[in-house]
C-alpha positions in Angstrom: -37.4 -3.8 -2.7 -41.4 -5.5 -3.8 -43.6 -6.8 -1.0 -46.6 -8.1 -1.4 -49.5 -5.5 0.2 -51.0 -6.5 3.3 -54.7 -6.9 2.1 -54.0 -9.6 -0.1 -56.6 -12.2 -0.9 -57.1 -15.6 -0.2 -56.4 -17.1 -3.6 -53.5 -15.3 -3.7 -51.7 -15.9 -0.6 -52.3 -19.8 -1.9 -50.5 -19.0 -4.5 -47.2 -17.1 -3.2 -47.3 -20.1 -0.7 -47.0 -22.6 -3.7 -44.7 -20.0 -5.5 -42.4 -19.9 -2.6 -42.5 -24.0 -2.2 -41.4 -24.0 -5.6 -38.7 -21.5 -5.0 -37.6 -24.2 -1.9 -37.8 -26.9 -4.0 -35.4 -25.2 -6.9 -32.6 -23.7 -4.5 -31.9 -27.4 -2.7 -31.7 -29.4 -6.6 -29.1 -25.8 -7.0 -27.6 -26.8 -3.6 -29.1 -24.4 -1.4 -28.3 -25.9 1.1 -24.4 -23.8 1.0 -23.9 -21.2 3.0 -24.4 -17.6 1.1 -22.3 -15.2 0.9 -23.0 -11.5 0.2 -21.2 -8.7 -1.6 -20.7 -5.1 0.2 -21.7 -2.2 -1.7 -17.8 -0.8 -1.7 -16.5 -3.9 -4.0 -13.9 -2.3 -6.1 -14.3 -3.1 -10.0 -12.1 -5.9 -11.4 -8.4 -5.0 -10.8 -6.8 -3.5 -14.2 -3.8 -5.2 -13.1 -2.6 -9.0 -13.1 -2.5 -10.5 -9.9 -1.8 -14.2 -8.6 -4.4 -16.1 -7.7 -4.9 -17.2 -3.8 -7.5 -19.6 -2.4 -9.3 -18.2 0.1 -9.6 -18.2 4.0 -12.2 -18.3 6.6 -12.0 -15.9 9.8 -14.1 -18.4 11.9 -10.9 -21.2 11.4 -8.1 -18.5 10.4 -6.2 -21.3 8.8 -3.9 -20.6 6.1 -5.0 -21.1 2.2 -2.9 -24.2 0.9 -2.3 -24.5 -2.7 -1.2 -20.9 -3.7 1.7 -19.0 -4.9 5.3 -19.7 -3.0 5.8 -15.8 -1.3 8.6 -14.4 -3.1 12.4 -13.0 -2.2 12.3 -9.7 -0.9 13.8 -7.4 -3.3 16.6 -5.4 -1.5 16.0 -2.0 -2.3 16.9 2.2 -0.9 16.1 4.8 -2.8 17.8 8.0 -2.5 15.4 10.7 -2.2 11.3 10.0 -2.7 10.0 9.5 -5.7 8.1 12.8 -7.7 4.4 13.6 -7.2 3.4 11.9 -10.0 -0.3 10.5 -9.0 -3.9 12.1 -10.0 -5.7 12.7 -7.1 -8.4 13.4 -9.0 -8.3 9.8 -9.4 -9.3 6.7 -7.5 -6.2 4.5 -6.5 -6.8 0.6 -5.1 -4.1 -1.5 -3.3 -4.7 -5.5 -3.8 -2.7 -7.2 -1.5 -2.8 -11.0 -1.8 -0.9 -12.4 1.4 -0.6 -15.8 2.7 -3.7 -15.5 4.8 -5.9 -14.0 2.1 -6.7 -11.8 -0.2 -7.9 -8.3 1.1 -8.3 -4.4 -0.7 -7.4 -0.8 0.2 -9.1 2.1 -1.4 -6.6 4.6 -0.7 -7.3 8.7 0.6 -4.4 10.5 -2.0 -7.0 13.2 -1.1 -6.0 13.5 2.5 -2.9 12.0 1.7 -1.4 12.8 -1.4 2.7 12.4 -0.8 2.1 8.9 1.0 -0.2 7.5 -1.6 2.7 8.3 -3.9 5.1 6.8 -1.9 3.0 3.7 -1.3 1.9 3.2 -5.6 5.7 4.0 -6.2 7.4 1.2 -3.6 3.9 -0.9 -4.3 4.5 -1.1 -8.7 8.7 -1.6 -8.4 7.2 -4.9 -6.4 8.9 -3.5 -3.2 6.2 -5.1 -0.3 6.9 -8.6 -2.1 7.7 -11.2 -0.4 7.8 -8.9 2.7 6.4 -9.9 6.3 3.5 -8.6 8.5 6.3 -8.1 12.1 4.3 -6.8 14.6 0.7 -8.4 15.2 -1.1 -6.9 18.4 -4.6 -7.7 18.8 -7.3 -5.2 19.2 -4.9 -2.3 17.9 -2.6 -3.0 14.9 -1.6 -5.2 12.3 1.7 -3.5 10.5 4.2 -4.7 7.5 5.7 -3.0 5.3 9.8 -3.4 6.6 11.9 -5.3 4.2 14.1 -6.4 6.9 10.8 -7.6 8.9 12.7 -6.7 11.4 10.7 -3.0 12.0 12.9 -1.0 12.0 13.9 -0.9 7.4 12.4 1.4 4.8 13.1 2.4 2.2 16.0 5.2 2.0 13.7 8.4 2.6 11.0 9.5 4.5 7.5 11.4 3.9 6.5 14.1 5.9 3.3 14.0 8.4 -0.1 14.5 6.0 -2.5 14.8 9.4 -6.0 14.9 8.6 -9.6 15.0 10.8 -10.1 11.0 9.0 -10.3 9.3 12.4 -8.4 6.1 13.1 -11.2 4.1 13.2 -11.0 -0.2 12.6 -9.8 -0.7 9.4 -8.3 2.7 9.0 -4.5 2.1 6.7 -1.9 4.5 8.3 1.7 5.1 7.9 4.2 4.3 10.9 6.6 7.0 12.5 9.5 7.1 14.9 9.1 9.9 17.4 9.8 12.4 14.4 6.3 13.3 13.1 8.3 13.3 9.8 9.8 9.8 10.1 7.5 7.9 8.4 9.1 6.1 5.1 7.3 2.0 4.3 5.9 1.0 7.2 2.3 0.4 7.4 -0.9 -0.5 9.9 -3.9 -1.6 9.1 -5.8 -0.8 12.6 -7.8 -3.7 14.6 -10.2 -1.2 16.8 -10.5 2.5 17.1 -7.7 4.1 17.7 -8.3 8.0 18.5 -5.0 8.3 20.7 -3.4 8.1 16.9 -5.9 11.0 15.6 -4.0 13.7 14.1 -0.6 12.1 15.1 0.1 9.5 12.2 -1.0 9.9 9.0 -4.3 8.3 7.3 -3.4 7.0 3.4 -6.2 4.6 3.4 -8.8 1.8 4.4 -9.5 -1.9 3.9 -13.1 -1.8 2.2 -13.0 -5.4 2.0 -11.5 -8.6 3.2 -11.2 -7.0 6.6 -11.3 -10.6 8.1 -8.6 -12.0 6.6 -6.6 -9.0 8.3 -8.0 -10.1 11.5 -6.2 -13.4 10.5 -3.2 -12.3 10.2 0.6 -13.8 12.6 3.5 -12.3 12.4 5.2 -13.5 10.3 2.3 -14.1 7.3 3.8 -12.6 3.8 2.6 -10.1 0.9 2.6 -12.1 -2.1 2.1 -9.8 -4.8 0.5 -6.3 -3.8 -1.2 -4.8 -7.2 -2.1 -1.1 -7.3 -5.4 -0.2 -9.8 -5.7 3.5 -10.7 -9.3 4.3 -11.9 
């Protein structure tokens, strides 16, 4: 950003002061007393699939937004086998999660977990996650969902083998839940609320929250997914 030289003349400083005052007056006239917002450089391009409009909330009070769509009924679905690997790993995949708590965006990582991203995209496009609840919240650790039964024991009817990587489980990382068997992941996934190095290499990392982490922080047990839309770029 351009800066005024330190050795500016008196006249120049006076002109700058007048200009600054004019800017303040204009800002106040245009509603400049409202709180400013910023946009992260990682913000993704506009989504390609239609999703419902959901009122926003703030991390300061974590009150659920009002006036938004009602979550749909969960469609109980089960599949005999994992979907064929059909995604193009050279493409960018972004998941828009509209929840009863707010909207957050996840960049999926097919380059390190193609099978898990492929499964997640398949289930999302089949509306498997719509209406499901976040059944587990561990403050400072994880928020977990993706179970159509809401009990922590449900899944899609198939499993996906572990895709271990060097990607660490830092705050905002999206990983796949599993049982004691490393190759038992299904549809349940989680977002880390803080660094969790003990999960590194033991669970599959397949995405990262790139926008709306303040809404993830506010999620409570029982909050629901209204819509999970996939954007492919």
